[in-house]
Each structure stands twice: as structure tokens, then as C-alpha cells.
Backbone bond lengths (Angstrom), bond angles and torsions (degrees), N, CA, C in turn:
res aa  C-N    CA-C-N  psi(-1)  N-CA   C-N-CA  omega(-1)  CA-C   N-CA-C  phi
1 M - - - 1.440 - - 1.521 106.24 -
2 Q 1.257 117.00 139.59 1.432 122.82 178.81 1.544 114.33 -109.90
3 L 1.324 119.33 130.70 1.521 121.77 -179.05 1.449 107.53 -137.46
4 T 1.362 111.44 145.42 1.415 118.57 175.15 1.571 107.84 -109.59
5 I 1.226 118.96 130.66 1.465 128.39 -179.44 1.436 111.66 -130.34
6 E 1.358 118.95 155.92 1.432 124.58 175.45 1.610 107.42 -102.70
7 I 1.282 112.38 130.29 1.503 122.14 178.74 1.506 107.78 -128.94
8 D 1.324 115.98 133.13 1.429 121.68 177.75 1.609 107.77 -58.91
9 D 1.322 115.31 153.58 1.405 125.91 178.86 1.509 117.53 -50.73
10 D 1.298 115.85 -44.99 1.564 123.96 -179.94 1.534 107.86 -65.63
11 T 1.339 117.39 -47.62 1.525 121.44 -177.28 1.529 105.08 -64.42
12 Y 1.334 122.21 -43.42 1.393 122.04 -177.29 1.492 108.10 -66.76
13 A 1.339 126.73 -40.57 1.397 125.07 -176.68 1.516 106.41 -67.81
14 G 1.244 124.28 -36.87 1.448 128.45 177.53 1.588 105.95 -62.86
15 I 1.324 119.19 -49.19 1.495 116.97 176.06 1.447 115.51 -56.98
16 E 1.344 111.19 -44.66 1.537 116.67 -178.79 1.521 111.33 -65.75
17 A 1.295 119.65 -32.13 1.440 122.84 176.15 1.491 110.80 -68.66
18 V 1.317 118.48 -42.02 1.474 120.04 174.96 1.487 114.59 -63.12
19 A 1.366 116.14 -37.66 1.396 123.42 177.34 1.549 110.99 -62.00
20 Q 1.332 114.40 -44.73 1.476 120.06 -177.43 1.512 110.96 -64.16
21 R 1.465 112.58 -47.56 1.404 120.22 177.69 1.427 114.73 -57.08
22 E 1.379 117.81 -36.10 1.527 122.86 -175.24 1.523 110.83 -94.57
23 H 1.349 115.85 2.58 1.449 119.52 -176.18 1.550 112.08 56.80
24 S 1.351 116.28 47.32 1.445 121.94 -169.41 1.483 104.71 -136.81
25 S 1.325 116.92 177.48 1.499 121.30 -176.21 1.523 104.05 -100.95
26 V 1.331 113.92 160.77 1.475 121.36 179.05 1.523 108.96 -60.13
27 S 1.365 113.45 -40.77 1.498 118.64 -178.92 1.531 108.39 -61.19
28 S 1.348 120.50 -42.70 1.502 118.50 177.75 1.368 115.60 -60.79
29 V 1.448 115.86 -42.32 1.458 121.07 -179.44 1.530 108.14 -61.09
30 V 1.302 119.82 -47.15 1.463 122.69 -176.91 1.598 107.02 -61.23
31 K 1.314 118.09 -49.51 1.461 124.77 -178.22 1.551 108.23 -52.42
32 H 1.384 114.00 -53.44 1.463 120.21 -176.67 1.521 110.17 -58.71
33 A 1.333 118.92 -45.61 1.476 125.79 179.28 1.500 110.59 -60.35
34 L 1.335 118.52 -40.83 1.494 119.53 -176.46 1.610 105.73 -80.07
35 S 1.243 122.52 -30.36 1.431 120.72 175.55 1.511 113.08 -66.32
36 R 1.258 119.95 -21.74 1.505 122.72 -176.70 1.609 107.59 -88.23
37 M 1.318 118.48 -5.58 1.465 117.00 179.13 1.536 110.25 -81.61
38 T 1.290 116.54 117.83 1.391 118.55 -171.21 1.586 114.83 -65.25
39 G 1.275 119.93 -23.29 1.353 123.08 177.29 1.533 114.79 -73.00
40 L 1.336 116.63 -17.27 1.418 125.23 177.57 1.424 116.50 -93.82
41 R 1.281 118.03 -14.16 1.513 121.09 -171.56 1.531 105.81 -83.36
42 K 1.321 107.49 145.08 1.486 120.94 177.70 1.639 104.95 -64.78
43 P 1.318 119.42 141.64 1.366 120.18 176.29 1.564 112.10 -64.74
44 A 1.282 119.03 143.30 1.520 122.27 178.18 1.521 111.68 -63.49
45 L 1.206 116.84 136.88 1.465 123.49 178.62 1.533 108.40 -64.31
46 P 1.286 120.58 139.62 1.422 120.29 175.23 1.584 109.77 -72.89
47 P 1.364 114.86 148.37 1.462 117.30 179.08 1.575 113.80 -59.27
48 V 1.236 113.62 144.74 1.531 121.46 176.39 1.543 107.10 -81.48
49 K 1.381 117.24 131.62 1.465 116.83 -175.96 1.548 101.83 -91.88
50 I 1.406 107.99 137.94 1.445 117.46 174.36 1.603 106.36 -121.92
51 P 1.289 118.08 170.14 1.401 121.71 -179.61 1.548 116.57 -43.29
52 H 1.255 116.96 144.77 1.546 122.20 170.59 1.525 110.03 67.74
53 G 1.266 121.42 26.30 1.466 124.88 172.98 1.536 115.93 77.13
54 H 1.267 121.25 -0.70 1.377 118.50 173.28 1.440 118.60 -70.50
55 K 1.337 121.02 143.14 1.489 122.24 -172.93 1.481 107.41 -125.75
56 I 1.361 112.50 143.66 1.483 118.11 172.72 1.546 107.35 -134.05
57 R 1.281 117.53 155.01 1.470 123.10 -179.04 1.539 106.65 -95.22
58 V 1.287 115.75 134.06 1.428 122.88 -179.69 1.574 110.25 -115.33
59 S 1.332 118.51 126.01 1.476 118.19 -179.34 1.561 107.51 -105.85
60 P 1.300 119.40 136.21 1.480 120.23 179.74 1.497 110.31 -68.86
61 S 1.355 122.20 -12.05 1.363 122.65 179.76 1.567 113.88 -90.46
62 E 1.299 115.49 -2.99 1.481 125.68 -175.82 1.541 108.71 -117.19
63 S 1.290 117.29 135.92 1.440 114.23 178.28 1.606 105.31 -84.85
64 F 1.336 114.27 157.78 1.441 118.76 -176.54 1.554 103.65 -136.44
65 T 1.296 112.77 120.79 1.407 120.93 -172.34 1.576 113.09 -113.20
66 M 1.268 114.24 170.05 1.596 117.01 177.94 1.511 106.19 -66.99
67 E 1.281 123.41 -26.99 1.466 124.87 172.47 1.535 112.20 -57.02
68 D 1.319 114.38 -38.36 1.518 121.57 178.79 1.513 104.79 -69.94
69 V 1.210 120.63 -48.72 1.490 123.32 175.87 1.464 112.78 -47.19
70 Y 1.342 111.30 -56.74 1.516 121.50 -176.82 1.606 106.19 -58.41
71 R 1.335 119.15 -43.51 1.457 119.42 -174.58 1.574 108.24 -68.85
72 I 1.284 116.36 -36.14 1.452 119.81 179.91 1.561 108.70 -70.47
73 E 1.319 115.61 -37.82 1.491 116.60 177.31 1.460 113.01 -65.86
74 D 1.362 119.76 -37.91 1.381 124.40 -176.60 1.609 105.95 -73.81
75 E 1.353 119.31 -38.16 1.462 118.91 176.46 1.439 115.14 -62.58
76 N 1.368 118.88 -24.26 1.395 123.01 -175.50 1.564 110.16 -114.11
77 D 1.301 120.61 14.86 1.465 124.79 178.52 1.427 109.07 55.14
78 M 1.339 120.79 42.77 1.426 127.35 178.52 1.517 119.20 -111.08
79 R 1.297 115.85 8.20 1.425 117.98 -174.35 1.489 110.94 -62.84
80 G 1.404 114.95 130.95 1.410 122.87 -177.63 1.463 116.39 76.80
81 L 1.336 125.03 4.89 1.409 124.53 -177.43 1.523 113.70 -91.52
82 A 1.342 114.35 -10.44 1.479 119.12 179.69 1.540 115.73 -74.68
């Protein structure tokens, strides 16, 4: 998404200085700063319950396959208990 905002000259100069120091873009510095604001973060997803009380976190940005289930079962000596 693209957005145009107004920033005072001193603030922009500070952002630009950080971008140069980090060999990054002004856009990247602003995105990083905004992502660290706790009020703007998406709430963490609750863990998914699997048999016997074990919990795993699932992210909507990552695929979760049966191979992952089998790996978790093996890691927790749970194969075939579900």
C-alpha cells in the first residue's frame, strides 16, 4: 500500500540520516519504526491445541502440512496417539 504523509523537516532529516547510516531507504526505516509500535501490531495468534495438551503456534503466513504434524508427533513421542 502506498501512502503520502507530511513530516516536518527535522524529523525527515533524522529519518534520512538513519537510512544512510543503515544503508537503507527512508521507506524501510519508517516501516521498521512503525512495526515496532505495540499498538499497531497484530495480536499474536493463540496456540493450536493438539492431543495430550501440547501446543504449537501457527502463523497464517506460513503453510502447515501433514509433514509438520508428523515431525511434531515424532519430536514429542506422539506418533499414532491422535
